[in-house]
C-alpha positions as CSV (number, residue, x, y, z in Angstrom):
1,M,0.7,13.9,-50.0
2,K,1.5,14.1,-46.2
3,N,4.6,15.6,-44.7
4,V,6.4,12.4,-43.3
5,F,9.2,14.3,-41.7
6,R,8.5,16.6,-38.7
7,V,10.9,19.8,-38.6
8,S,12.1,20.9,-35.0
9,E,11.3,24.3,-34.0
10,I,14.4,26.1,-32.7
11,E,14.2,28.9,-29.9
12,L,17.0,31.1,-29.3
13,S,17.3,32.6,-25.8
14,Y,19.6,34.5,-23.6
15,K,18.5,35.7,-20.0
16,H,20.9,38.2,-18.5
17,A,21.0,38.2,-14.4
18,E,21.4,42.2,-14.4
19,R,20.8,45.3,-15.9
20,P,23.3,46.3,-18.6
21,S,24.3,49.3,-16.7
22,I,25.5,47.4,-13.8
23,L,27.5,44.9,-15.5
24,P,31.3,45.2,-15.3
25,Q,32.8,47.4,-18.1
26,I,36.0,46.1,-19.5
27,T,38.5,48.8,-20.0
28,S,41.8,47.0,-20.0
29,P,43.2,43.7,-20.5
30,Q,43.6,43.3,-16.5
31,Q,39.9,43.7,-16.3
32,A,39.0,40.8,-18.5
33,Y,42.1,38.8,-16.8
34,N,40.3,39.4,-13.4
35,I,37.0,38.4,-14.5
36,F,38.2,35.2,-16.2
37,H,40.5,34.3,-13.2
38,D,37.5,34.6,-10.8
39,Q,35.4,32.1,-12.8
40,W,38.1,29.6,-13.4
41,D,38.0,26.3,-11.5
42,K,41.4,26.6,-9.4
43,N,41.5,23.0,-8.7
44,R,41.7,22.3,-12.7
45,I,43.8,25.4,-14.1
46,E,47.1,23.7,-13.6
47,M,45.9,20.4,-14.8
48,V,44.0,20.7,-18.2
49,E,43.5,23.4,-20.6
50,D,40.1,25.0,-20.8
51,L,38.8,27.7,-23.5
52,K,36.3,30.2,-22.3
53,V,34.9,33.6,-24.0
54,L,33.9,36.6,-22.3
55,L,30.8,38.2,-24.2
56,L,30.6,42.0,-24.1
57,N,27.9,44.3,-25.2
58,T,28.4,47.5,-27.4
59,S,29.6,49.4,-24.2
60,N,32.3,46.6,-23.4
61,R,30.1,45.6,-20.4
62,A,30.5,41.8,-19.6
63,L,27.2,39.8,-20.4
64,G,28.9,36.6,-19.5
65,I,31.3,33.9,-19.8
66,Y,30.8,30.7,-21.8
67,S,33.1,27.7,-21.3
68,I,33.8,26.6,-24.9
69,S,35.7,23.3,-24.4
70,N,37.5,21.4,-21.7
71,G,40.8,19.6,-23.0
72,G,43.9,17.7,-22.0
73,I,47.4,18.6,-20.6
74,T,48.3,20.1,-24.1
75,G,45.4,21.4,-25.6
76,T,41.7,21.8,-26.1
77,I,39.2,22.1,-29.2
78,A,38.5,25.7,-30.1
79,D,35.7,25.3,-32.4
80,P,34.8,28.5,-34.1
81,R,31.1,27.5,-34.4
82,M,30.8,27.2,-30.8
83,I,32.5,30.5,-30.1
84,F,30.3,32.4,-32.6
85,A,27.0,30.7,-31.6
86,A,27.3,32.0,-28.1
87,A,28.3,35.5,-29.3
88,L,25.3,35.6,-31.8
89,K,23.0,33.9,-29.2
90,T,23.8,37.0,-26.7
91,N,23.7,39.4,-29.2
92,A,27.5,40.3,-28.2
93,S,29.3,43.1,-30.1
94,S,32.8,41.9,-29.2
95,L,34.3,38.9,-27.3
96,V,37.6,38.0,-25.6
97,L,39.0,34.5,-25.8
98,A,41.1,32.9,-23.1
99,H,42.7,29.8,-22.1
100,N,45.0,28.5,-19.6
101,H,48.5,26.7,-20.3
102,P,48.9,24.2,-17.7
103,S,52.7,24.1,-18.7
104,G,52.9,27.7,-17.5
105,N,54.3,29.0,-20.7
106,L,52.5,32.0,-21.1
107,N,53.6,32.6,-24.9
108,P,50.7,31.8,-27.6
109,S,51.5,28.6,-29.4
110,S,51.2,28.2,-33.3
111,A,47.7,26.5,-32.8
112,D,46.7,29.7,-30.6
113,K,48.1,32.1,-33.4
114,K,46.2,30.0,-36.1
115,L,43.1,30.2,-34.1
116,T,43.3,33.9,-34.0
117,D,43.8,34.3,-37.7
118,K,40.8,32.2,-38.3
119,R,38.7,34.2,-35.7
120,W,39.7,37.5,-37.3
121,K,38.6,36.3,-40.8
122,T,35.3,35.2,-39.5
123,V,34.6,38.5,-37.5
124,G,35.0,40.5,-40.5
125,Y,32.0,38.5,-41.9
126,I,29.7,38.9,-39.1
127,G,30.7,42.0,-37.6
128,I,31.5,41.1,-34.0
129,G,34.9,42.6,-32.5
130,S,37.5,40.6,-30.7
131,F,40.3,41.2,-28.5
132,D,43.2,38.8,-28.2
133,H,46.9,38.3,-27.5
134,N,48.2,40.4,-30.4
135,Q,46.3,43.6,-28.9
């Protein structure tokens, strides 16, 4: 019997621009903030909520930033599968999630805290560290 269905081949790749030894090393929340701030679209930061992830290697060197989602005025979708797909694809050892609040309120919302709790459960299974507003 001939196979009627074709199965797609999946290829995973990540190409870094620089040698890991010269990538910025994150040793403080301020450094992570500075990297995110440099990458954020200044024309949108006070208009819509965006979620990004900073991916780090074992030396806490910044592999890159991946934009997870773009939302509206009061929220954005934080699909954990998208976050961890990026982390696994880049072979990241840890990650830092960040999103803006167009309202200007710097306190984490209940949705922010729920996402953090869900993420901590997931990282326990796959061994990727995480830095967040609780630290």
